[in-house]
C-alpha positions as a Markdown table, in Angstrom:
| # | Residue | x | y | z |
|---|---|---|---|---|
| 1 | Met | 22.0 | -17.8 | -8.5 |
| 2 | Arg | 24.4 | -15.0 | -7.6 |
| 3 | Asp | 26.9 | -15.8 | -4.8 |
| 4 | Ile | 29.2 | -13.5 | -2.9 |
| 5 | Asp | 32.0 | -15.1 | -0.9 |
| 6 | Ala | 33.4 | -13.5 | 2.2 |
| 7 | Gly | 36.6 | -15.5 | 1.7 |
| 8 | Ala | 38.6 | -17.7 | 3.9 |
| 9 | Gly | 40.0 | -14.9 | 6.0 |
| 10 | Thr | 37.1 | -14.9 | 8.5 |
| 11 | Arg | 38.0 | -17.3 | 11.2 |
| 12 | Glu | 35.6 | -18.7 | 13.8 |
| 13 | Arg | 36.4 | -19.1 | 17.5 |
| 14 | Arg | 35.5 | -22.7 | 17.4 |
| 15 | Pro | 36.2 | -25.4 | 14.7 |
| 16 | Phe | 34.0 | -25.4 | 11.7 |
| 17 | Leu | 31.6 | -28.4 | 11.5 |
| 18 | Val | 32.8 | -30.8 | 8.8 |
| 19 | Ala | 29.7 | -32.4 | 7.4 |
| 20 | Thr | 29.6 | -35.6 | 5.5 |
| 21 | Leu | 28.1 | -35.7 | 2.0 |
| 22 | Val | 25.1 | -37.5 | 3.4 |
| 23 | Ala | 24.5 | -34.8 | 6.0 |
| 24 | Ile | 24.7 | -32.1 | 3.4 |
| 25 | Thr | 22.2 | -33.9 | 1.2 |
| 26 | Leu | 19.8 | -34.3 | 4.1 |
| 27 | Phe | 20.3 | -30.6 | 5.0 |
| 28 | Phe | 19.3 | -29.3 | 1.6 |
| 29 | Ala | 16.5 | -31.8 | 1.2 |
| 30 | Ala | 15.1 | -30.6 | 4.5 |
| 31 | Leu | 15.2 | -27.0 | 3.3 |
| 32 | Phe | 13.0 | -27.8 | 0.3 |
| 33 | Leu | 10.5 | -29.6 | 2.6 |
| 34 | Ile | 9.7 | -26.3 | 4.4 |
| 35 | Ser | 6.7 | -24.5 | 3.0 |
| 36 | Pro | 7.6 | -21.1 | 1.5 |
| 37 | Asn | 4.3 | -19.9 | 3.1 |
| 38 | Ala | 6.3 | -19.5 | 6.3 |
| 39 | Phe | 8.2 | -16.5 | 5.2 |
| 40 | Ser | 6.7 | -13.4 | 6.7 |
| 41 | Tyr | 6.2 | -10.2 | 4.7 |
| 42 | Lys | 4.1 | -7.4 | 6.2 |
| 43 | Gly | 1.9 | -9.6 | 8.3 |
| 44 | Ala | 1.9 | -12.8 | 6.3 |
| 45 | Gly | 3.9 | -15.6 | 7.8 |
| 46 | Leu | 4.2 | -18.4 | 10.3 |
| 47 | Pro | 1.6 | -19.4 | 12.8 |
| 48 | Glu | 2.1 | -17.7 | 16.2 |
| 49 | Ser | 2.7 | -21.0 | 17.9 |
| 50 | Ala | 5.8 | -21.6 | 15.7 |
| 51 | Ile | 7.4 | -18.3 | 16.3 |
| 52 | Gly | 9.9 | -17.3 | 19.0 |
| 53 | Ser | 10.1 | -13.8 | 20.5 |
| 54 | Ala | 12.4 | -13.2 | 23.4 |
| 55 | Lys | 14.1 | -16.5 | 22.9 |
| 56 | Pro | 14.0 | -19.2 | 20.2 |
| 57 | Ile | 11.5 | -22.0 | 19.9 |
| 58 | Val | 12.4 | -25.1 | 18.0 |
| 59 | Ser | 9.9 | -25.2 | 15.1 |
| 60 | Ser | 11.2 | -28.3 | 13.4 |
| 61 | Ser | 13.8 | -31.1 | 13.7 |
| 62 | Leu | 14.5 | -32.5 | 10.3 |
| 63 | Gly | 16.7 | -35.5 | 9.5 |
| 64 | Ala | 17.1 | -39.2 | 9.6 |
| 65 | Ser | 18.8 | -39.5 | 12.9 |
| 66 | Ala | 19.6 | -37.3 | 15.9 |
| 67 | Ser | 23.2 | -36.9 | 14.7 |
| 68 | Arg | 22.1 | -35.7 | 11.3 |
| 69 | Gln | 19.2 | -33.5 | 12.3 |
| 70 | Val | 18.7 | -30.1 | 10.9 |
| 71 | Arg | 17.0 | -27.8 | 13.3 |
| 72 | Arg | 14.9 | -24.8 | 12.5 |
| 73 | Tyr | 14.4 | -21.8 | 14.8 |
| 74 | Asp | 12.0 | -18.9 | 13.9 |
| 75 | Phe | 12.1 | -15.5 | 15.5 |
| 76 | Arg | 9.5 | -12.8 | 15.1 |
| 77 | Ile | 11.4 | -9.5 | 15.5 |
| 78 | Asp | 10.4 | -7.2 | 18.3 |
| 79 | Asn | 11.9 | -3.8 | 19.4 |
| 80 | Asp | 14.4 | -5.5 | 21.7 |
| 81 | Gln | 15.9 | -7.9 | 19.1 |
| 82 | Thr | 18.8 | -7.3 | 16.7 |
| 83 | Phe | 20.5 | -9.6 | 14.3 |
| 84 | Ser | 23.6 | -9.7 | 16.6 |
| 85 | Ser | 21.5 | -10.7 | 19.6 |
| 86 | Ile | 19.8 | -13.5 | 17.8 |
| 87 | Met | 23.0 | -14.9 | 16.4 |
| 88 | Ala | 24.6 | -14.7 | 19.9 |
| 89 | Leu | 22.0 | -17.2 | 21.1 |
| 90 | Phe | 23.8 | -19.7 | 18.8 |
| 91 | Asn | 27.3 | -18.7 | 20.1 |
| 92 | Val | 28.2 | -17.1 | 16.8 |
| 93 | Pro | 31.2 | -14.8 | 17.5 |
| 94 | Pro | 31.1 | -11.2 | 16.5 |
| 95 | Ser | 33.7 | -11.8 | 13.7 |
| 96 | Gln | 31.3 | -14.3 | 12.1 |
| 97 | Val | 28.3 | -12.0 | 12.6 |
| 98 | Asn | 30.3 | -9.2 | 10.8 |
| 99 | Ala | 31.1 | -11.6 | 8.0 |
| 100 | Ile | 27.4 | -12.6 | 7.6 |
| 101 | Thr | 26.3 | -8.9 | 7.6 |
| 102 | Ala | 29.0 | -8.0 | 5.1 |
| 103 | Val | 28.1 | -10.7 | 2.6 |
| 104 | Ala | 24.4 | -9.9 | 2.9 |
| 105 | Met | 24.9 | -6.2 | 2.5 |
| 106 | Pro | 24.6 | -6.0 | -1.3 |
| 107 | Phe | 21.1 | -7.5 | -0.9 |
| 108 | Tyr | 19.9 | -6.3 | 2.5 |
| 109 | Asp | 21.2 | -4.7 | 5.7 |
| 110 | Leu | 20.6 | -7.2 | 8.4 |
| 111 | Gly | 21.1 | -4.5 | 10.9 |
| 112 | Leu | 17.6 | -3.2 | 9.8 |
| 113 | Leu | 15.4 | -6.2 | 10.6 |
| 114 | Gln | 11.8 | -5.0 | 10.5 |
| 115 | Arg | 9.5 | -5.3 | 13.5 |
| 116 | Asp | 7.0 | -8.2 | 13.2 |
| 117 | Thr | 8.9 | -9.9 | 10.4 |
| 118 | Val | 10.4 | -13.4 | 10.8 |
| 119 | Ile | 14.0 | -14.5 | 10.5 |
| 120 | Arg | 14.6 | -18.3 | 10.2 |
| 121 | Ile | 17.8 | -19.9 | 11.5 |
| 122 | Phe | 18.9 | -23.5 | 10.6 |
| 123 | Thr | 21.4 | -25.3 | 12.7 |
| 124 | Ser | 23.0 | -28.7 | 12.9 |
| 125 | Ala | 22.1 | -31.1 | 15.7 |
| 126 | Asp | 24.6 | -29.5 | 18.1 |
| 127 | Glu | 23.0 | -26.1 | 17.3 |
| 128 | Thr | 25.9 | -24.8 | 15.2 |
| 129 | Trp | 24.6 | -22.2 | 12.8 |
| 130 | Gln | 24.3 | -23.3 | 9.2 |
| 131 | Arg | 22.0 | -21.0 | 7.3 |
| 132 | Leu | 19.5 | -18.2 | 7.7 |
| 133 | Asp | 16.5 | -17.1 | 5.5 |
| 134 | Tyr | 14.8 | -13.7 | 5.7 |
| 135 | Ala | 12.0 | -12.4 | 3.5 |
| 136 | Ile | 13.0 | -8.9 | 2.1 |
| 137 | Gly | 10.1 | -8.5 | -0.3 |
| 138 | Pro | 6.7 | -10.0 | -1.3 |
| 139 | Tyr | 8.5 | -13.0 | -2.9 |
| 140 | Gln | 12.2 | -12.3 | -2.5 |
| 141 | Val | 14.1 | -14.2 | 0.3 |
| 142 | Leu | 17.6 | -13.4 | 1.4 |
| 143 | Asn | 19.6 | -16.7 | 2.0 |
| 144 | Val | 22.9 | -16.7 | 3.8 |
| 145 | Glu | 24.8 | -20.0 | 4.6 |
| 146 | Arg | 28.1 | -21.4 | 5.5 |
| 147 | Asp | 30.2 | -22.3 | 2.4 |
| 148 | Pro | 31.1 | -25.9 | 3.0 |
| 149 | Ser | 34.0 | -25.7 | 0.5 |
| 150 | Val | 35.9 | -23.1 | 2.4 |
| 151 | Ala | 36.4 | -23.1 | 6.2 |
| 152 | Gly | 35.0 | -20.0 | 7.8 |
| 153 | Ala | 33.4 | -18.6 | 4.7 |
| 154 | Val | 29.8 | -17.7 | 4.1 |
| 155 | Lys | 27.8 | -16.9 | 1.0 |
| 156 | Ala | 24.6 | -15.1 | 0.2 |
| 157 | Trp | 22.0 | -14.9 | -2.6 |
| 158 | Ile | 18.4 | -14.1 | -3.3 |
| 159 | Ser | 15.8 | -16.7 | -4.0 |
| 160 | Glu | 12.3 | -16.2 | -5.2 |
| 161 | Leu | 9.1 | -17.9 | -4.0 |
| 162 | Pro | 6.7 | -19.0 | -6.8 |
| 163 | His | 4.7 | -16.0 | -7.8 |
| 164 | Glu | 2.5 | -14.6 | -10.5 |
| 165 | Thr | 0.3 | -11.6 | -11.2 |
| 166 | Arg | -3.3 | -12.2 | -11.9 |
| 167 | Ile | -6.0 | -10.0 | -13.2 |
| 168 | Ile | -9.1 | -10.0 | -10.9 |
| 169 | Lys | -12.5 | -9.0 | -12.2 |
| 170 | Val | -15.2 | -8.2 | -9.6 |
| 171 | Ser | -18.6 | -6.6 | -10.1 |
| 172 | Gly | -21.8 | -6.2 | -8.2 |
| 173 | Val | -24.9 | -4.2 | -7.2 |
| 174 | Ile | -24.8 | -1.7 | -4.3 |
| 175 | Glu | -27.4 | -2.5 | -1.6 |
| 176 | Asn | -25.7 | -1.0 | 1.5 |
| 177 | Ser | -22.4 | 0.7 | 0.6 |
| 178 | Leu | -19.7 | 0.4 | -2.0 |
| 179 | Tyr | -17.2 | -1.0 | 0.4 |
| 180 | Glu | -19.5 | -3.5 | 2.1 |
| 181 | Asp | -21.0 | -4.8 | -1.2 |
| 182 | Ala | -17.7 | -4.9 | -3.0 |
| 183 | Val | -16.0 | -6.8 | -0.2 |
| 184 | Gly | -19.0 | -9.2 | -0.3 |
| 185 | Ala | -18.4 | -9.7 | -4.0 |
| 186 | Gly | -14.8 | -10.7 | -3.4 |
| 187 | Ala | -12.9 | -7.4 | -4.1 |
| 188 | Asp | -9.8 | -6.6 | -2.2 |
| 189 | Ala | -10.1 | -3.7 | 0.3 |
| 190 | Gly | -7.2 | -1.8 | -1.2 |
| 191 | Ala | -8.7 | -2.1 | -4.7 |
| 192 | Ile | -12.0 | -0.7 | -3.4 |
| 193 | Met | -10.2 | 2.3 | -1.9 |
| 194 | Asp | -8.5 | 2.9 | -5.2 |
| 195 | Leu | -11.8 | 2.7 | -7.0 |
| 196 | Ser | -13.2 | 5.4 | -4.7 |
| 197 | Asp | -10.1 | 7.5 | -5.4 |
| 198 | Ile | -10.5 | 7.1 | -9.2 |
| 199 | Phe | -14.1 | 8.3 | -9.3 |
| 200 | Ala | -13.7 | 10.8 | -6.4 |
| 201 | Trp | -14.1 | 13.8 | -8.8 |
| 202 | Asp | -17.4 | 12.5 | -10.2 |
| 203 | Val | -18.9 | 10.6 | -7.4 |
| 204 | Asp | -19.1 | 11.5 | -3.7 |
| 205 | Phe | -19.3 | 8.1 | -2.2 |
| 206 | Ala | -20.7 | 9.4 | 1.1 |
| 207 | Val | -23.8 | 11.2 | -0.4 |
| 208 | Asp | -24.1 | 10.3 | -4.1 |
| 209 | Ile | -24.5 | 6.5 | -3.9 |
| 210 | Arg | -27.9 | 5.1 | -4.5 |
| 211 | Lys | -29.3 | 1.6 | -3.8 |
| 212 | Gly | -29.2 | -0.3 | -7.1 |
| 213 | Asp | -26.0 | 1.4 | -8.4 |
| 214 | Arg | -23.6 | -1.0 | -10.0 |
| 215 | Phe | -19.8 | -1.3 | -10.1 |
| 216 | Ser | -17.3 | -3.3 | -12.0 |
| 217 | Leu | -13.6 | -3.5 | -11.2 |
| 218 | Leu | -10.5 | -4.9 | -13.0 |
| 219 | Tyr | -7.2 | -4.9 | -11.1 |
| 220 | Glu | -3.9 | -6.7 | -10.7 |
| 221 | Ala | -3.1 | -8.9 | -7.7 |
| 222 | Leu | 0.2 | -10.5 | -6.7 |
| 223 | Tyr | 0.0 | -14.1 | -5.7 |
| 224 | Val | 2.9 | -15.8 | -3.9 |
| 225 | Asp | 2.8 | -19.6 | -3.6 |
| 226 | Gly | -0.9 | -19.5 | -4.4 |
| 227 | Arg | -1.8 | -16.8 | -1.8 |
| 228 | Ser | -2.9 | -13.3 | -2.5 |
| 229 | Ile | -0.2 | -10.9 | -1.1 |
| 230 | Lys | -1.1 | -7.4 | -2.4 |
| 231 | Thr | -3.0 | -5.6 | -5.1 |
| 232 | Gly | -1.4 | -3.7 | -7.9 |
| 233 | Arg | -2.9 | -1.2 | -10.4 |
| 234 | Val | -6.6 | -0.9 | -11.1 |
| 235 | Leu | -6.6 | -1.3 | -14.9 |
| 236 | Gly | -10.2 | -0.4 | -15.4 |
| 237 | Ala | -13.4 | 0.4 | -13.6 |
| 238 | Glu | -17.0 | 1.3 | -14.2 |
| 239 | Met | -19.8 | 2.8 | -12.1 |
| 240 | Glu | -23.5 | 3.2 | -12.8 |
| 241 | Asn | -24.6 | 5.9 | -10.4 |
| 242 | Asp | -28.1 | 7.2 | -10.4 |
| 243 | Gly | -28.7 | 6.4 | -14.0 |
| 244 | Arg | -25.3 | 7.6 | -15.4 |
| 245 | Arg | -22.4 | 5.4 | -16.4 |
| 246 | Ile | -18.7 | 6.4 | -15.8 |
| 247 | Thr | -15.8 | 4.4 | -17.1 |
| 248 | Ala | -12.2 | 4.6 | -16.1 |
| 249 | Val | -9.2 | 3.3 | -18.0 |
| 250 | Tyr | -5.6 | 3.3 | -16.6 |
| 251 | Phe | -3.1 | 4.6 | -19.2 |
| 252 | His | 0.5 | 5.6 | -19.2 |
| 253 | Gly | 1.3 | 7.4 | -22.4 |
| 254 | Gly | 4.7 | 8.3 | -23.8 |
| 255 | Gly | 7.0 | 11.0 | -22.7 |
| 256 | Ser | 7.3 | 12.2 | -19.1 |
| 257 | Lys | 3.6 | 12.5 | -18.4 |
| 258 | Lys | 2.4 | 10.6 | -15.3 |
| 259 | Pro | 0.0 | 7.7 | -15.6 |
| 260 | Gly | -3.6 | 8.4 | -14.9 |
| 261 | Tyr | -7.3 | 7.4 | -15.4 |
| 262 | Tyr | -9.3 | 8.5 | -18.4 |
| 263 | Asp | -12.8 | 8.0 | -19.6 |
| 264 | Glu | -13.4 | 6.0 | -22.8 |
| 265 | Ser | -12.9 | 9.2 | -25.0 |
| 266 | Gly | -9.5 | 9.9 | -23.4 |
| 267 | Ala | -10.6 | 12.8 | -21.2 |
| 268 | Ser | -9.0 | 12.8 | -17.7 |
| 269 | Leu | -11.1 | 11.8 | -14.8 |
| 270 | Ser | -8.8 | 13.9 | -12.5 |
| 271 | Arg | -9.8 | 17.5 | -11.8 |
| 272 | Thr | -8.2 | 20.5 | -10.2 |
| 273 | Leu | -10.0 | 19.9 | -7.0 |
| 274 | Leu | -11.3 | 16.8 | -5.3 |
| 275 | Lys | -15.0 | 16.6 | -4.8 |
| 276 | Ser | -14.4 | 16.2 | -1.0 |
| 277 | Pro | -11.3 | 16.4 | 1.2 |
| 278 | Leu | -12.6 | 13.5 | 3.4 |
| 279 | Arg | -13.0 | 9.8 | 2.7 |
| 280 | Tyr | -15.4 | 8.9 | 5.5 |
| 281 | Arg | -18.1 | 11.5 | 6.4 |
| 282 | Arg | -21.6 | 12.7 | 6.1 |
| 283 | Ile | -22.8 | 16.3 | 5.5 |
| 284 | Ser | -24.1 | 17.9 | 8.7 |
| 285 | Ser | -24.5 | 21.4 | 7.3 |
| 286 | Tyr | -24.8 | 22.7 | 3.8 |
| 287 | Phe | -23.6 | 25.9 | 2.1 |
| 288 | Ser | -26.1 | 28.7 | 2.9 |
| 289 | Arg | -26.4 | 32.4 | 2.6 |
| 290 | Asn | -28.6 | 32.5 | 5.8 |
| 291 | Arg | -28.1 | 29.6 | 8.2 |
| 292 | Phe | -29.2 | 29.6 | 11.8 |
| 293 | His | -26.0 | 29.1 | 13.9 |
| 294 | Pro | -26.6 | 26.4 | 16.6 |
| 295 | Ile | -24.2 | 28.1 | 19.1 |
| 296 | Leu | -24.5 | 31.8 | 18.3 |
| 297 | Lys | -28.4 | 31.4 | 18.0 |
| 298 | Lys | -28.7 | 33.8 | 15.1 |
| 299 | Tyr | -28.9 | 33.7 | 11.3 |
| 300 | Arg | -25.6 | 34.2 | 9.4 |
| 301 | Pro | -24.1 | 33.0 | 6.1 |
| 302 | His | -22.5 | 29.6 | 6.1 |
| 303 | His | -19.9 | 29.8 | 3.4 |
| 304 | Gly | -18.9 | 26.1 | 3.2 |
| 305 | Ile | -19.9 | 22.5 | 3.9 |
| 306 | Asp | -19.7 | 20.8 | 7.3 |
| 307 | Tyr | -18.7 | 17.2 | 7.1 |
| 308 | Ser | -19.3 | 15.2 | 10.2 |
| 309 | Ala | -16.6 | 12.6 | 10.9 |
| 310 | Pro | -14.8 | 11.1 | 13.8 |
| 311 | Thr | -12.0 | 13.1 | 15.5 |
| 312 | Gly | -8.7 | 12.3 | 13.9 |
| 313 | Thr | -10.1 | 11.4 | 10.5 |
| 314 | Pro | -7.4 | 12.5 | 8.0 |
| 315 | Val | -8.1 | 15.7 | 5.9 |
| 316 | Glu | -6.6 | 15.8 | 2.4 |
| 317 | Ala | -5.7 | 18.8 | 0.3 |
| 318 | Ala | -8.4 | 19.1 | -2.3 |
| 319 | Gly | -5.8 | 20.2 | -4.9 |
| 320 | Gly | -2.2 | 20.9 | -5.3 |
| 321 | Gly | -0.9 | 24.3 | -4.3 |
| 322 | Arg | 0.7 | 26.3 | -1.5 |
| 323 | Ile | -0.2 | 26.8 | 2.1 |
| 324 | Thr | -1.1 | 30.4 | 2.7 |
| 325 | Phe | -2.4 | 30.0 | 6.3 |
| 326 | Ala | -2.0 | 27.3 | 9.0 |
| 327 | Gly | -2.9 | 28.1 | 12.6 |
| 328 | Trp | -5.6 | 29.3 | 14.8 |
| 329 | Lys | -8.4 | 31.4 | 13.2 |
| 330 | Ser | -11.0 | 32.6 | 15.6 |
| 331 | Gly | -14.2 | 30.6 | 15.5 |
| 332 | Tyr | -12.7 | 28.2 | 12.9 |
| 333 | Gly | -10.2 | 26.9 | 15.5 |
| 334 | Asn | -7.3 | 25.2 | 13.8 |
| 335 | Phe | -7.5 | 26.3 | 10.2 |
| 336 | Ile | -5.6 | 25.7 | 7.0 |
| 337 | Glu | -5.9 | 27.7 | 3.7 |
| 338 | Val | -4.4 | 26.4 | 0.4 |
| 339 | Lys | -3.9 | 28.6 | -2.7 |
| 340 | His | -4.1 | 26.4 | -5.8 |
| 341 | His | -2.5 | 26.7 | -9.2 |
| 342 | Asn | -5.4 | 28.7 | -10.6 |
| 343 | Ser | -8.0 | 31.1 | -9.2 |
| 344 | Tyr | -9.2 | 28.6 | -6.5 |
| 345 | Ser | -8.4 | 28.5 | -2.8 |
| 346 | Thr | -9.7 | 26.1 | -0.2 |
| 347 | Gly | -10.1 | 26.3 | 3.6 |
| 348 | Tyr | -10.3 | 23.6 | 6.3 |
| 349 | Gly | -11.6 | 24.5 | 9.7 |
| 350 | His | -12.1 | 23.0 | 13.3 |
| 351 | Leu | -9.1 | 20.7 | 12.9 |
| 352 | Ser | -8.0 | 18.8 | 16.0 |
| 353 | Lys | -4.5 | 19.0 | 14.7 |
| 354 | Ile | -2.5 | 20.4 | 11.8 |
| 355 | Arg | -0.2 | 17.8 | 10.4 |
| 356 | Ser | 3.5 | 18.2 | 11.3 |
| 357 | Gly | 5.4 | 20.2 | 8.6 |
| 358 | Ile | 2.3 | 22.0 | 7.3 |
| 359 | Arg | 2.9 | 25.7 | 7.6 |
| 360 | Lys | 2.7 | 28.8 | 5.5 |
| 361 | Gly | 4.7 | 28.6 | 2.3 |
| 362 | Val | 4.8 | 24.8 | 2.1 |
| 363 | Ser | 3.7 | 23.2 | -1.2 |
| 364 | Val | 1.3 | 20.3 | -1.1 |
| 365 | Asp | 0.0 | 17.8 | -3.7 |
| 366 | Gln | -3.6 | 16.8 | -4.3 |
| 367 | Gly | -4.6 | 14.2 | -1.8 |
| 368 | Asp | -1.8 | 15.0 | 0.7 |
| 369 | Val | -3.0 | 14.7 | 4.4 |
| 370 | Ile | -2.7 | 18.2 | 5.9 |
| 371 | Gly | -4.7 | 17.8 | 9.1 |
| 372 | Tyr | -7.2 | 15.9 | 11.1 |
| 373 | Val | -10.9 | 16.3 | 11.9 |
| 374 | Gly | -11.7 | 17.9 | 15.3 |
| 375 | Ser | -13.9 | 20.3 | 17.1 |
| 376 | Thr | -11.7 | 23.3 | 17.8 |
| 377 | Gly | -13.1 | 26.9 | 17.7 |
| 378 | Ile | -16.9 | 27.4 | 17.8 |
| 379 | Ser | -18.1 | 23.9 | 17.2 |
| 380 | Thr | -20.9 | 21.6 | 18.5 |
| 381 | Gly | -18.9 | 18.4 | 17.7 |
| 382 | Pro | -16.2 | 16.8 | 15.6 |
| 383 | His | -16.5 | 17.9 | 11.9 |
| 384 | Leu | -14.7 | 19.5 | 9.1 |
| 385 | His | -15.7 | 22.9 | 7.8 |
| 386 | Tyr | -14.7 | 23.0 | 4.1 |
| 387 | Glu | -14.9 | 26.0 | 1.9 |
| 388 | Val | -13.9 | 26.9 | -1.6 |
| 389 | Arg | -13.2 | 30.4 | -3.1 |
| 390 | Gln | -12.9 | 31.2 | -6.8 |
| 391 | Gly | -11.2 | 34.5 | -7.5 |
| 392 | Gly | -11.7 | 35.4 | -3.8 |
| 393 | Arg | -15.4 | 34.8 | -3.9 |
| 394 | Val | -17.0 | 32.0 | -1.9 |
| 395 | Val | -18.7 | 29.2 | -4.0 |
| 396 | Asn | -20.8 | 26.2 | -3.0 |
| 397 | Pro | -18.4 | 23.2 | -3.0 |
| 398 | Leu | -21.2 | 20.8 | -3.9 |
| 399 | Gly | -22.1 | 22.7 | -7.0 |
| 400 | Leu | -18.5 | 23.1 | -8.2 |
| 401 | Lys | -17.1 | 21.1 | -11.0 |
| 402 | Ser | -13.5 | 22.3 | -11.4 |
| 403 | Glu | -11.5 | 22.1 | -14.6 |
| 404 | Pro | -10.4 | 18.6 | -15.7 |
| 405 | Lys | -6.7 | 17.9 | -16.1 |
| 406 | Glu | -5.1 | 17.3 | -19.5 |
| 407 | Gly | -6.4 | 14.3 | -21.4 |
| 408 | Val | -4.6 | 11.7 | -23.5 |
| 409 | Ala | -2.1 | 13.3 | -25.9 |
| 410 | Lys | -3.0 | 13.2 | -29.6 |
| 411 | Ala | 0.0 | 11.0 | -30.4 |
| 412 | Asp | -1.2 | 8.4 | -27.9 |
| 413 | Lys | -4.8 | 8.3 | -29.0 |
| 414 | Pro | -4.6 | 5.2 | -31.2 |
| 415 | Ala | -2.9 | 3.1 | -28.4 |
| 416 | Phe | -5.4 | 4.4 | -25.9 |
| 417 | Ala | -8.4 | 3.6 | -28.1 |
| 418 | Ala | -7.2 | 0.0 | -28.4 |
| 419 | Leu | -6.6 | -0.3 | -24.7 |
| 420 | Ala | -10.0 | 1.3 | -23.8 |
| 421 | Ala | -11.9 | -1.1 | -26.1 |
| 422 | Glu | -10.2 | -4.1 | -24.4 |
| 423 | Val | -10.8 | -2.9 | -20.9 |
| 424 | Ile | -14.4 | -2.2 | -21.5 |
| 425 | Arg | -14.8 | -5.6 | -23.1 |
| 426 | Gln | -13.2 | -7.2 | -20.0 |
| 427 | Leu | -15.4 | -5.2 | -17.6 |
| 428 | Gly | -18.4 | -6.8 | -19.3 |
| 429 | Leu | -17.3 | -10.4 | -18.8 |
| 430 | Pro | -18.4 | -12.6 | -15.9 |
| 431 | Asp | -16.3 | -12.2 | -12.8 |
| 432 | Ala | -13.1 | -14.4 | -12.7 |
| 433 | Ala | -9.5 | -14.4 | -11.6 |
| 434 | Val | -7.4 | -14.9 | -14.7 |
| 435 | Ser | -3.7 | -15.6 | -14.7 |
| 436 | Ile | -1.6 | -13.0 | -16.4 |
| 437 | Ala | -0.1 | -15.9 | -18.4 |
| 438 | Asn | -3.2 | -15.7 | -20.5 |
| 439 | Gly | -2.1 | -13.8 | -23.6 |
| 440 | Arg | -5.1 | -11.4 | -23.7 |
| 441 | Phe | -4.6 | -10.3 | -20.1 |
| 442 | Thr | -0.8 | -10.1 | -20.6 |
| 443 | Ser | -1.4 | -7.6 | -23.4 |
| 444 | Leu | -3.9 | -5.7 | -21.3 |
| 445 | Ser | -1.4 | -5.0 | -18.6 |
| 446 | Arg | 1.3 | -4.1 | -21.1 |
| 447 | Met | -1.0 | -2.0 | -23.1 |
| 448 | Ala | -1.7 | 0.1 | -20.0 |
| 449 | Ser | 1.8 | 1.5 | -20.1 |
| 450 | Leu | 3.7 | 2.6 | -23.2 |
| 451 | Arg | 6.9 | 3.1 | -21.3 |
């Protein structure tokens, strides 16, 4: 435990409560009786009935007698609350609030309490402040309390709730959609989205998925006090799509190269351009040299793909590059053009809105949100017009398979081969949640990164 003392110089405006040894013992015993599940972190936390908002609600009264009770107050932070205003409810003078803030500062700035998180205040029976707890991470809790050995002093430290990383294995057969069937098989929603990102260059999940396709997923999950809090890296994945099998292995080689996903031979699954700049959509109009225009009522070339999607759906840059146009472009309405780091350029039309900061000359990375689906210009409804040019010549985006990025370096091939063999083996096992304490899975997570 790491303590920081504010010192005896900080004086309170009323006498410090001198607790007996028995009262102190009861106080700390009461603290350990409180479930760590109550700490709120990004939505996880106390039941609504136990949480105060504009003013405190007594959640618990702990102790053997009224004179020795330790009381607990829980506040869910809203826009109108500050740390100072909460402490003022307990008649804590500004000098003491400043001392608490100062001693906590090396760990967390209490002036930046996050909306919808919970701060827990403990008091003695006469409602004199004794201690506060505030979750500052998935399992890290800031603790600040009076120092009983020095009048007017406070101390702060970080405690950790029981936690572990587990490896989760989920697999299944697609009957409806990848998302629906993977959730039904027990996969976390975030891990499913990561899976679709990993295979985005090889599988268009809006149009390529067939009934009977299979998936298998291996990912990390953080558990705090037995509850799943968030997912980590996808360590491996496999898709059987329309008779073909695609495998992905997460690997971080040596040097400065970023981690990525590779097939079992070490070739990168990432390509220069995404297969589609939208996550949720259906094709409403295909690339054509002679399409009948529904508004103009005449035949004309359609040099792109129209993806139908709800207004406001985020549009992502298909590849990294530089914005060469962002604005109104005749029948295309709000339009963005991106020149990529090769002979390719991509265009995005009929946007409802161009994202703030996106303008000519700005650089973007692959997957950055650059705008939102709309129906501006000559359009019959909300959709994205997406086009690709290679060397200035229009090409069919659906038939395009852009160049893959660099694969696993030669020096890293032996380490990658060992990792890939283990990942593929694990993907073939029955579904299970396995603690990272298991040696085989510990090595799997460590093998994924050489750094």
